[in-house]
TORRO-20540 format. One record per residue (C-alpha): residue in three letters; x, y, z. Coordinates in pm, whole numbers, plus 32768, in hexadecimal, padded with zeros to 4 digits. Layout:
# TORRO-20540
alaXYZ
...
This chain:
# TORRO-20540
serDCD5D4915AA2
glyDBEAD3A659F1
alaDB51D3305B33
hisDB12D4915BA7
alaDA6AD4DF5A5A
alaD99BD3AB5A73
alaD923D4035BD1
metD8CAD5655B59
leuD803D4E35A34
argD745D4055B25
hisD6FCD5285BFB
leuD694D5F35AD3
argD5A9D4CE5A66
serD512D4D95BC2
metD4E1D6545BD5
pheD42BD63A5A7E
leuD344D5285AF3
serD2F6D5B45C4F
serD299D7035BA4
glyD19CD64A5AC8
tyrD257D6495982
ileD189D53658D4
valD0EAD52E5796
glnCF7CD545580D
thrCFBFD66D58F5
ileD088D72C57EB
leuCF6BD6F256EF
alaCE64D76157DF
alaCF26D895584B
thrCF82D91156EE
lysCE37D8AC5649
alaCF22D7FC5533
argCE6FD6ED546D
serCFA3D61B5480
metD119D62E54CE
serD151D6665358
aspD0DCD7C1539B
leuD200D8035481
ileD2FCD77E5375
pheD2CBD8A1526E
valD27AD997537D
aspD2CEDADE52D9
serD181DB2A5241
glnD0B6DACE537F
alaD19EDB205495
aspD0DADC555505
glnCF92DB935508
leuD02BDA6A55B8
gluD0CFDB5156BD
serCF8ADC1B56F4
serCED2DACF5748
leuCFE9DA5B5826
leuCFF4DB9A58E4
alaCE78DB8B590F
serCE8CDA3559AE
ileCF79DAA65AC3
gluCF15DA3E5C1C
gluCF0CDBA25CA5
proCDB4DC2C5C49
asnCD8FDD795BA6
proCCA6DE525C81
metCC38DF055B54
leuCBAEDDC85AB0
proCAA4DCF35B5D
aspCB12DB975B6A
gluC9EBDAF75AC6
serCA96D9CB5A43
argCB08D8AC5B22
gluCC2BD8635A45
proCD62D7E85B09
argCE62D8ED5B4F
ileCFD4D8BE5B24
serD0FFD9395BDC
thrD1CCDA6F5B7C
aspD2FDD9775B70
leuD24AD8AC5A5E
valD1E9D9EC59A7
aspD358DA605997
leuD3DFD9025937
valD2EBD8F05812
argD333DA5557B2
valD4A5DA0D57A4
pheD4B8D8AE5714
leuD38ED8A25635
leuD338DA0955D3
hisD49DDA7655C6
argD46EDBAC569C
ileD56CDC67575A
leuD579DC3558CF
proD66BDCE259D1
leuD77EDBF35A3A
alaD72BDC2D5BA1
argD5BFDBB55B6C
leuD64ADA7B5AB3
cysD73EDA385BD9
alaD621DA685CD8
ileD55BD94E5C20
leuD66FD8595BC7
glyD78CD8BE5CA9
serD8C7D9655C38
aspD989D80C5C0B
cysD88BD7A95B04
valD892D8EF5A5F
glnDA03D8EF5A42
leuD9ECD79959AA
leuD8DFD80558B7
leuD9BAD9355854
argDAE3D8615820
leuDA24D7665748
glyD996D881566B
ileD832D82B56CF
valD7F9D9915759
cysD8BCDABD570F
alaD8EBDC0657B9
leuD8CDDD775743
aspD994DE8957BE
glyD8B0DF9F583F
aspD871E0D2576D
serD936E05B563B
cysD876DF10561E
argD9BFDE7155BA
serD9D5DD0355E4
leuDADCDC9B56F1
glyDBB7DB6B56B1
serDB45DA405772
gluDC72DA335863
alaDC54DBA358B3
alaDADDDB7F590A
alaDB13DA4B59D2
alaDC23DAFF5A8C
ileDB3ADC275ADD
valDA36DB395B5B
glyDB30DA775C2D
asnDBB6DBBE5CC0
aspDA6CDC6D5D30
glyD94CDB875CDC
alaD8F5DC775BC7
serD85EDD7A5C9C
């Protein structure tokens, strides 16, 4: 229903904001000069993703933490990877971040799509939403 979809979109907005999905944080984490760098991302995606992964809150024991730059959560890293860098993320992980109801809505709206395992064949939005609804995309 429309009311359910509106509630899911409010929840989705809340999840993005609570994970720090704001311009300043995204620019700092990706080392992008501006959000425009994320519009035509194809030529820069690897560099942006590398910077993003380097800013994750779990420190790498092999790299001394010399900088005092703020660290970001793995949830924010994965949201940026999916929605700005157009990277593939397992449905189970997306469900863990956003909840299966929101992922079902995103699938039905065509905002995200699901791939079928080894064949890398795109599933239809309803089939993918049904899978998420049946088992939480595990």
